[in-house]
C-alpha positions as CSV (number, residue, x, y, z in Angstrom):
1,M,0.0,0.0,0.0
2,A,1.4,3.4,-1.0
3,I,1.6,5.9,1.7
4,R,1.1,9.6,1.1
5,P,3.2,12.1,3.0
6,R,1.0,13.8,5.8
7,K,1.0,17.5,6.1
8,Q,0.0,17.3,9.8
9,F,3.3,15.5,10.6
10,G,5.4,17.9,8.4
11,Q,6.5,14.9,6.2
12,H,8.9,15.7,3.3
13,W,10.7,12.7,2.1
14,L,14.3,13.1,0.8
15,K,15.0,11.6,-2.7
16,S,18.5,12.8,-3.2
17,E,21.2,10.0,-3.0
18,K,23.9,12.7,-2.7
19,A,22.2,14.3,0.3
20,L,21.6,10.9,1.9
21,N,25.3,10.0,1.4
22,Q,26.3,13.5,2.9
23,I,24.3,12.8,6.0
24,I,26.0,9.4,6.6
25,I,29.4,11.1,6.0
26,A,28.7,14.0,8.4
27,A,27.6,11.5,11.1
28,E,31.1,9.6,10.9
29,L,29.4,6.4,12.0
30,K,31.3,3.7,13.8
31,K,30.5,0.1,14.6
32,S,30.3,0.9,18.3
33,D,27.7,3.7,17.8
34,R,24.1,3.6,19.0
35,I,22.0,5.8,16.9
36,L,18.7,7.6,17.4
37,E,16.8,8.5,14.3
38,I,13.9,10.8,14.7
39,G,11.1,10.5,12.1
40,P,12.5,7.7,9.9
41,G,9.5,8.0,7.5
42,L,10.0,5.5,4.6
43,G,13.3,4.3,6.0
44,V,15.6,5.5,3.2
45,L,18.1,7.0,5.7
46,T,17.4,4.1,8.1
47,E,18.6,1.6,5.5
48,R,21.9,3.4,5.1
49,I,22.6,3.6,8.7
50,F,22.3,-0.1,9.6
51,P,25.6,-1.5,8.2
52,Y,27.7,1.0,10.0
53,V,26.5,0.9,13.6
54,D,25.9,-1.3,16.7
55,K,22.3,-0.3,17.3
56,L,19.6,1.8,15.6
57,L,16.7,3.2,17.6
58,A,14.0,4.9,15.6
59,V,11.0,7.0,16.7
60,E,8.1,7.5,14.4
61,I,4.8,9.2,15.0
62,D,3.0,7.9,11.9
63,R,1.3,4.7,12.7
64,D,1.0,3.7,8.9
65,L,4.7,4.2,8.5
66,C,5.5,2.3,11.6
67,K,3.7,-0.7,10.1
68,K,5.7,-0.3,6.9
69,L,9.0,0.0,8.8
70,V,8.3,-3.1,10.9
71,F,7.5,-5.1,7.7
72,K,10.7,-3.9,6.1
73,Y,13.2,-3.9,9.1
74,G,11.4,-5.7,12.0
75,K,13.6,-8.8,11.8
76,I,16.9,-6.9,12.0
77,D,18.4,-7.6,15.4
78,N,20.1,-4.1,15.8
79,F,16.9,-2.1,15.1
80,L,14.2,-1.0,17.5
81,L,11.2,1.1,16.4
82,I,9.2,3.1,19.0
83,E,5.8,4.7,17.8
84,G,5.1,8.0,19.3
85,D,5.9,11.8,19.4
86,F,9.6,12.3,20.2
87,L,8.9,15.5,22.0
88,D,6.4,13.7,24.3
89,L,8.4,10.5,24.9
90,N,10.6,9.7,27.9
91,L,13.0,7.4,26.1
92,T,15.1,6.8,29.3
93,D,12.0,5.1,30.9
94,M,10.8,3.4,27.8
95,L,14.2,1.8,27.1
96,T,14.5,0.2,30.6
97,N,13.3,-3.2,29.0
98,F,15.7,-2.7,26.1
99,P,19.1,-2.0,27.7
100,A,21.0,-2.7,24.5
101,F,19.5,0.4,22.9
102,Q,20.0,2.7,26.0
103,N,22.7,5.4,26.0
104,Y,22.5,6.3,22.3
105,N,25.5,8.5,21.5
106,K,24.5,10.1,18.2
107,V,21.4,11.4,16.5
108,V,20.9,11.2,12.7
109,A,17.6,12.5,11.3
110,N,15.6,14.3,8.8
111,I,13.2,16.3,11.1
112,P,10.0,18.2,10.4
113,Y,10.7,22.0,10.0
114,N,7.9,23.1,12.4
115,I,9.4,21.4,15.4
116,T,13.2,21.9,14.8
117,G,13.7,24.2,17.8
118,P,12.0,22.0,20.3
119,I,13.8,18.9,19.0
120,I,17.2,20.6,19.2
121,E,16.4,21.8,22.7
122,K,15.5,18.3,23.8
123,L,18.6,16.9,22.3
124,L,21.0,19.5,23.8
125,G,19.1,20.9,26.8
126,T,19.2,24.6,27.7
127,I,21.7,27.1,29.1
128,S,20.1,26.7,32.5
129,N,19.6,23.0,32.2
130,P,22.0,21.3,29.7
131,R,21.6,17.6,28.9
132,E,23.2,15.6,31.7
133,N,24.9,13.1,29.3
134,P,25.8,15.1,26.2
135,L,25.6,13.4,22.9
136,E,28.6,12.9,20.8
137,S,27.0,14.5,17.8
138,I,23.7,15.5,16.2
139,V,23.4,15.4,12.4
140,L,20.0,17.0,11.2
141,L,18.4,17.8,7.9
142,I,16.7,21.1,8.6
143,Q,15.3,24.3,7.0
144,K,18.2,26.3,5.5
145,E,17.2,29.5,7.4
146,V,17.3,27.7,10.7
147,G,20.7,26.1,9.9
148,Y,22.3,29.4,9.0
149,R,20.9,30.8,12.2
150,L,22.7,28.1,14.2
151,V,26.1,28.8,12.7
152,A,25.8,32.7,12.4
153,S,28.3,34.9,14.0
154,P,27.8,38.3,15.8
155,N,26.9,41.3,13.6
156,N,25.2,39.0,11.2
157,K,21.4,39.7,10.5
158,V,20.4,36.1,11.2
159,Y,22.4,35.9,14.4
160,G,19.9,35.8,17.2
161,A,18.9,34.2,20.6
162,L,18.9,30.7,19.0
163,S,22.4,31.2,17.8
164,V,23.6,32.2,21.2
165,K,21.8,29.6,23.2
166,V,22.8,26.6,20.9
167,Q,26.5,27.9,20.5
168,Y,26.8,28.2,24.3
169,L,26.2,24.4,24.4
170,A,27.7,23.1,21.1
171,D,29.8,23.8,18.0
172,C,27.7,23.8,14.7
173,E,28.6,23.5,11.1
174,I,26.8,23.4,7.8
175,C,27.7,20.2,6.0
176,C,25.8,20.8,2.6
177,D,22.8,22.4,1.1
178,V,19.8,20.4,-0.1
179,L,17.5,22.0,-2.7
180,A,13.7,21.8,-2.2
181,K,13.4,19.9,-5.4
182,E,15.1,17.0,-3.7
183,F,12.0,16.3,-1.6
184,Y,8.6,14.9,-2.0
185,P,6.4,16.7,-1.6
186,R,8.5,19.8,-2.4
187,P,8.8,22.2,0.4
188,K,8.6,25.9,0.0
189,V,12.2,26.4,1.2
190,D,15.7,24.8,0.8
191,S,17.3,22.8,3.4
192,V,20.8,22.1,4.9
193,V,22.5,19.3,6.7
194,V,23.9,20.6,10.0
195,K,26.2,19.0,12.4
196,I,25.9,20.0,16.0
197,T,28.6,18.8,18.4
198,P,28.0,19.3,22.1
199,K,30.9,20.7,24.0
200,K,32.2,21.1,27.4
201,I,31.7,24.7,28.4
202,K,35.1,26.1,29.2
203,K,33.8,29.2,31.1
204,P,30.2,28.7,32.0
205,A,28.0,31.6,33.2
206,D,28.1,32.1,37.0
207,N,24.3,32.0,36.9
208,P,23.1,30.1,33.7
209,K,19.4,30.6,34.5
210,F,19.9,34.4,34.5
211,L,22.0,34.2,31.4
212,D,19.1,32.4,29.6
213,S,16.6,35.0,30.6
214,L,19.0,37.9,29.8
215,I,19.5,36.6,26.3
216,K,15.8,36.4,25.7
217,L,15.3,39.9,27.1
218,G,18.2,41.3,25.0
219,F,16.9,40.0,21.7
220,A,13.2,41.0,22.5
221,S,13.4,43.8,20.0
222,R,16.3,43.4,17.5
223,R,16.2,47.0,16.4
224,K,16.6,48.4,19.9
225,M,20.0,48.9,21.6
226,L,20.7,46.7,24.6
227,K,20.4,49.7,27.0
228,N,16.8,50.1,25.9
229,N,15.9,46.3,25.8
230,L,17.4,45.9,29.3
231,K,16.2,49.1,31.0
232,S,13.5,47.1,32.9
233,I,16.4,45.4,35.0
234,I,19.1,48.1,34.9
235,E,19.3,51.9,34.2
236,P,20.8,52.7,30.8
237,E,23.7,54.7,32.4
238,K,24.6,51.8,34.7
239,L,24.6,49.4,31.7
240,T,26.7,51.8,29.7
241,D,29.3,51.5,32.4
242,L,29.3,47.8,32.4
243,L,29.5,47.7,28.6
244,S,32.5,50.0,28.9
245,Q,34.2,47.7,31.3
246,L,33.8,44.9,28.7
247,K,34.9,47.2,25.8
248,I,31.7,46.9,24.2
249,N,30.1,49.9,22.4
250,D,27.4,51.5,24.4
251,Q,25.3,51.7,21.2
252,A,25.4,47.8,20.9
253,R,22.5,45.7,20.0
254,A,22.0,42.1,21.1
255,E,23.3,40.9,17.7
256,N,26.6,42.5,18.3
257,L,27.6,40.4,21.3
258,S,29.5,37.1,20.9
259,V,28.6,34.2,23.2
260,S,31.6,34.9,25.5
261,E,30.5,38.7,25.8
262,W,27.0,37.5,26.7
263,I,28.5,35.4,29.4
264,E,30.7,38.2,30.8
265,L,27.8,40.8,30.7
266,S,25.6,38.3,32.6
267,N,28.3,37.7,35.2
268,L,28.7,41.5,35.8
269,L,25.1,42.2,35.7
270,K,23.5,39.6,37.9
271,P,25.2,40.7,41.3
272,I,23.9,44.4,40.9
273,I,20.2,43.9,40.0
274,K,17.4,43.2,42.2
275,T,15.6,40.6,40.2
């Protein structure tokens, strides 16, 4: 039975052999790897992962696709399929009875555009609550615009709160572009393969929870200068003094500060404000 992509699940199936190969190359798969694939769909990427790894755990929300995947791969020993919404599942609890598939160390997936942010947050954690056992790497096929936000540098128009929050926790790189015509159905935008590598934070913020909220406040209105966006927690004149200490222009906007400068500003600011 032919299965049509479902709009409600944001399904766009990749047709490009070149892009599929680029994903495998980016993942740098090893025989010892335990992989999590989110949204395997028809299994075109799944099939390419099997030969290179120890275990492959897949999570698929679409019941009809699950039936198809079980029919195709259900007898393969190193494959486990879980039906459900990845964002809602507690995989740690669910895998208690499947110890061989616990402690997956890498994620490789073509994920729905509309839940890219929440998926990345669940895989990485947040500034205030990083993932307890960081993954070795995360290779995702995502919307091009979001991919370039992940790797953006300060002073770039696409550099925003997402850039800072993800770069605090991980190194990001674009592996390749994938045109919209390489999918069925064709999405309205192009995509990229991005590799996210969680890292040990060399100089973490003194108060990560405060840093998290400070970034959100700082980027609340991109066109405004920091001293205007942050005036609800500190007088502009006092903030100007702090920025001067950090050798940051007092006319700076949120997009002008690097991750390390956000950390330094947070460390200076937190002890002197009331909130």
